[in-house]
C-alpha positions in Angstrom: -108.0 129.5 -21.2 -106.8 126.9 -23.7 -106.1 129.7 -26.3 -103.9 131.4 -23.7 -101.9 128.2 -23.1 -101.5 127.7 -26.9 -100.4 131.3 -27.5 -97.9 131.2 -24.6 -96.5 127.9 -25.8 -96.0 129.2 -29.3 -94.3 132.3 -28.0 -91.9 130.2 -25.9 -91.0 128.0 -28.9 -90.5 131.1 -31.1 -88.4 132.8 -28.5 -86.1 129.8 -28.1 -85.9 129.0 -31.8 -82.5 130.6 -32.2 -81.1 129.6 -28.8 -78.1 127.3 -28.7 -77.5 125.2 -25.7 -73.7 125.1 -26.3 -72.0 127.9 -28.1 -68.8 125.9 -28.7 -67.8 125.9 -32.4 -70.2 128.7 -33.2 -69.7 132.4 -34.2 -70.4 133.3 -30.5 -73.3 135.6 -31.5 -76.1 134.9 -29.0 -78.6 136.8 -31.1 -78.0 134.9 -34.4 -75.7 132.0 -33.6 -74.4 129.8 -36.4 -71.8 127.0 -36.6 -68.3 128.0 -37.9 -66.6 126.1 -40.7 -64.3 124.2 -38.3 -67.3 122.8 -36.4 -67.6 120.1 -39.1 -64.0 120.2 -40.6 -62.9 116.8 -39.1 -63.9 113.3 -39.8 -66.0 111.1 -37.5 -64.4 108.0 -36.1 -67.8 106.2 -36.4 -69.7 105.7 -39.6 -72.3 108.4 -40.5 -75.2 106.0 -39.8 -73.8 105.1 -36.4 -73.4 108.8 -35.5 -76.9 109.5 -36.6 -78.3 106.6 -34.5 -76.3 107.7 -31.4 -76.6 111.5 -31.7 -79.5 112.3 -34.0 -79.4 115.0 -36.6 -76.0 116.2 -37.9 -74.8 119.8 -37.6 -74.3 121.8 -40.8 -71.4 124.3 -41.0 -72.9 127.7 -41.2 -76.2 126.3 -39.9 -78.4 128.2 -37.5 -80.1 125.1 -36.0 -78.8 124.0 -32.6 -77.0 120.7 -32.4 -79.1 117.7 -31.5 -79.6 117.4 -27.8 -78.3 113.9 -27.9 -74.8 115.4 -28.5 -74.6 116.9 -25.1 -77.4 115.9 -22.8 -78.7 112.9 -20.9 -81.7 112.2 -18.8 -80.4 114.8 -16.2 -79.8 117.6 -18.7 -76.5 119.0 -20.0 -73.8 116.3 -19.6 -70.1 116.8 -20.0 -69.6 113.0 -20.3 -72.0 112.8 -23.2 -70.4 115.8 -24.9 -66.9 114.2 -24.5 -68.2 111.0 -26.0 -69.6 112.9 -29.0 -66.3 114.8 -29.4 -64.3 111.5 -29.3 -66.3 109.5 -31.8 -68.7 111.8 -33.8 -67.2 115.3 -33.5 -68.1 116.3 -37.1 -71.7 115.0 -36.7 -72.2 116.9 -33.5 -70.3 120.0 -34.7 -67.5 119.7 -32.2 -64.5 119.4 -34.5 -63.1 122.7 -33.0 -63.0 121.0 -29.6 -60.8 118.1 -30.8 -57.0 118.2 -30.2 -56.3 118.6 -33.9 -58.4 121.8 -34.1 -58.2 123.2 -30.5 -55.3 125.7 -30.8 -54.8 129.3 -31.8 -53.5 130.6 -35.1 -50.4 132.7 -35.4 -51.0 136.3 -34.5 -49.6 137.6 -37.8 -49.9 134.8 -40.4 -48.5 134.9 -43.9 -51.9 134.2 -45.3 -55.5 135.1 -44.2 -56.5 132.1 -42.2 -60.2 132.9 -42.7 -59.8 132.3 -46.5 -57.9 129.0 -46.3 -59.6 126.3 -48.3 -59.7 122.5 -47.8 -57.7 122.2 -51.0 -54.9 124.3 -49.5 -54.9 122.2 -46.4 -54.3 119.1 -48.6 -51.7 120.8 -50.8 -48.1 119.7 -49.9 -46.9 123.2 -50.8 -49.3 124.9 -48.3 -49.1 122.3 -45.5 -46.0 123.6 -43.8 -47.1 127.2 -43.9 -50.6 126.4 -42.7 -49.4 124.1 -40.0 -47.3 127.0 -38.6 -49.7 130.0 -39.3 -53.2 128.6 -39.4 -53.1 125.2 -37.6 -56.7 125.2 -36.3 -58.2 125.8 -39.8 -56.8 122.6 -41.2 -56.6 120.4 -38.1 -52.8 120.8 -37.8 -52.7 121.7 -34.1 -50.8 118.5 -33.4 -48.6 118.9 -36.5 -44.9 118.6 -36.0 -45.4 116.5 -32.9 -46.0 113.4 -35.0 -46.6 114.4 -38.7 -43.3 113.9 -40.5 -44.9 115.2 -43.8 -44.8 118.6 -42.3 -41.0 118.6 -41.6 -39.3 121.3 -43.6 
């Protein structure tokens, strides 16, 4: 009987190894989910050590391990309040950058450049900034650009 319990427990763990509890900021593939680049593209408001203490293990862009349960659960299970706290203070750590106002918008339907190939260096380049703010805002965190960023004025 004990063997049966051990085998069934092992199967349960194996079957759930690839399961993500929250598909936000992932590729959306329920079979082989992984975090997209914009999941960790922002900066945390709290120090890395503080985020680790509050929310456990950090998410890795392209990673296939689910975010730490501390990022979106409490004693009662999935918690929108805990998730919103994680987004507001440790979005990078918990892999929720794409849920922040700076990254939560859509790119232009027909951009002048391929948004999927934009690099961090391009995002920081003053020549590219106006183009990317208009065409690929969610790649660089420019969703609020123009509203309060005078460096993007043309």
